N, C-alpha and C positions, 0 to 999 in steps of 0.2 A: 514180477510174477506174484500173484496173491494166493495164499493157501489158507482156506478157512478151516474150522475144526474137522470138517469131514475129510480133508485132504492132509491133515497133519501126519497121519500114519504113512501115507505115500512119501511125503517129504523126508520123514525120519528114515524110512527104508532106503531111499536114494542116497541120503547123506551117509548112512552106515556103509553103503557100497563104496562110496568115494574114500571114506576113512580107511577101509580095508585095503583099497588099491594104493593109497598113499602111505600105508603102514603108520597110521597115527592112532592115538588112543583116546582122544577126546574131541568133542565138537569145538571146544575153544582152540585147541592146537590147529584144527582144520581152518577155523576162522582166521587165525593169525597167518596161516599159509596163504589164504585168499588175499589178504591185505598186503602181502609181501611182494617184492619185485618179481619173484618167481611164480607168483600166483595167477598170472593172466592165463597161462595155458590150462591150468587146473580149473579156472572159472569156466572156460569154454567146455571142458569135459563135464562139469557139473550141469551147465545149461543143457547139454545134449541129453543127460540122464533125466532132467526134469521135464523135458518137452515130450509129449506123446505124439510121435510122428505118424499118425494114422491118416492114410490117404488112399485114393484109388482112382483109376480112370473112370470117367463119366459118372462121377459121384453126384447123387441127387438129380436124377434125370429131368424131373419137372422144372427145376431151376435152370438147367442147361438148355432145355427147350425154349424157355422164356428168353434166355440170352440169345440163342441162335435165330429163332423164328420171329421174335418181336423186336428186341433191342437192336440187334445187328441190322435187321431189315430197315428199321426206321433210321438208323445211323447212316447206312449206305445212301439212302434217299437224300437225307439232309445234307450230307457232305458232298454228294455229287452235285446237288443244286448250287452249292457254293464253290464248286471246283476245289474242294479240299480232299485230296485222295489219300488220307492217312488214318490209320486206326492204331491207338495205343492202349494196351491193356496191362494192368499190373496184378499179378497173383502174389498177394502178401501172405507170408507163412506158407510157402509152396512145398515144404517138406521134400520128398524125393522126386518131385517134378511131374507126377501124373496129372495134376490139375492143369499146369501150364501147357503141357503137350496136348491135353484134351481141348483146351481153349484154342490152341493153334490149329488143330484138326477141324474144329467147328467153324472157326473164322474162314479157313481156307475153303471149306465146302460151301459155306454161305456165300462167299464172294464169287465162287465159280458159278453158282446157281443164279446169283444176281446179275452177273456179267452176261449169262446166256439170255436173260430176259431184257437186259439193258446194255446192248453192245456199245462199246465206246469207239469213236472214230480213230482208233490207233491200230497199226499193224501189229498182230501178235507175233512176237519173236519165236524162232524155233531153235532148240526144243522149247515146247510150251512151258513157261515158268509156273511155279506153284501159285504165285500171287500175280494176277494179270496187271500189267502196267496200265495206268500210272500209279496204281494203288501201292501203298507201303504199309506193312503190318509190323508192329513192334510189340513183343510181349516181354515185359520185365517180370522176373520171378525172384522173390527174395525170401530169406529165412535168417534166423539168428543162429542156426545150427550148421557149423561148417561141414560136418560129415554127411548130412543129408544133401547139402548143396553139391558136394563132390559126386554123390550117386546120381543126382538130377542131371548134372552136367554130362555125365557118362551116357545117360539115356539108354541103359540096357536093363531089360526086365525079364524075370523068370516067367514061365507059363502060368504059374499060380496068380501072378499080378494081371495077366492079360484076359482073364475071364470076361470082364465087361466090354472088351473091345471086339466088335463083330468082325467077321471074315473080310469084308470089303475094306474096312479101315486097316486091318493088319496088312493086307496086300498092298495098299496104297502108301502107307506111312511107316512101315517097319521092314527091316531085313531080318530074316531068320538066321541066327548064328548059333549053330548047335542046338541046344535046347532052350536058348534065350532069344529075346526079340530086341533088336537095336533100332532106335528111332532113326529114320532116314535123314541124311544130311540136309535136304531142302527144308524139312520141317524144323530140324534142330536149329538152323540158322535164323529162324524167326524168334527164337527164345533166348533171352540173355539172363543168366543167373547171377545174383549178387547178394552180398551180406547186408542185411538191414536190421537195425533194432528199432521197432516201432515206438519206443520210448523217446527217441530223439526227434528233433525238429527237421532234420535234413532227410526228407523223404521225397520219392519221385513225384514230380509235378506234371501237370497237363495230361492227365489220364482221361480217356473216354469212359473206361469202365475199370472198377477195382473189385477184385474178388478177395475178400478177407474173411474166409469161412472158418469157423471154429477156432478163432484166435482170441476173441474177447473173453473166453472162459478163463484165461490165465490172469485176467486183471480184475481189480476191485472196481466198484461202480464209478468212483471219481476218475480212475484211469481210463475206463471205458468211454466216459464222456469226453475226455481229452482226446482219445484216439479218434472217435467219431468226428469231432471237430477238425482234427488234422486231416482226416481222409476227405472231408468236405473241401478243404483248401487244396487238396491234391487232385480234385476232379475238375475237368473242364465244365463250363456251364451246361446244365441239364444232363451231366454225366450220371452213370449208374453205379451203385454200390451193391454188391451181393455179399450177404453174410451167411453164417451157418443156418441150416434148416431149423435148428431149435433156438436160434438167437433172435433177438428183436431189438429195434431201436426205440421201442416204447419207453418213455420216461428218460431217454438219453439225449434226444435231439428233436427239434421241431423244424429242422432245415431240410428235411427230406420228405418226399411223399411216397407212400407205399404203392407198389405196382404188383398186383396179384393176378395170376392167370393159371388155371388148371393145376393148382397146388404148388406152383412156382412163385416165389416172392423175390422182389428186388426193391431197392430204394433209389428214387431219382432225386438228384440235387435240386432244391427249389432256389430260384434266383430271387434274391432279396432286392427290391427296388427302393430307391429313395435314400 
């Protein structure tokens, strides 16, 4: 994580918070604690305090429309023609899970619509599954913050988080439990939550689409370039990368081509020949 002069105050404030919690009187004693054998647990608390876990359902609709109506449609056609009936999407920096569940809803709906127009010669089992066979959908969602991953895994949200979710989606994909909404089992089963640090080389491979939105803001330019290169290697040929609305790959990589439609932007992996 990189903190420039503008964010020094934020860093200091969060460190002071941890010092108070650990009953320490100086930054140096806190630094010693982090380096000690007992420091691993404290380091994860510090990381949790330093990440701003801002997320919501159906965030940046123009981008999600591009994903659902163009990218998925093209992908279904391409994969069907090759009899490859699997979709793998990675939500990197998933926070409390709203993005991953949003992607699951969009893929499920897009697949049902595609199936209606292009029926396959397979008998549909009863009860009708969420994902029509022989299609398989896998959504991996990862974060560096254990506590947000626990919330995401739980998949239970208050009314205040549900504002962007329309009535039809609520009915189809959530159970109302008191004054909260729980993600239904079928949708939940499509999403697998895991801990990942984007700094490492061991990242999920063979993804058709990666969503890594508002994550690069935590890195300096050199680390951003390294991350974008790593994500390139994590994508399938001609796969798509979605980054934050205010983020850009300009000056970071020439291995992607920008796809822009109705205010939605994505980057498609360019295949290098020769």
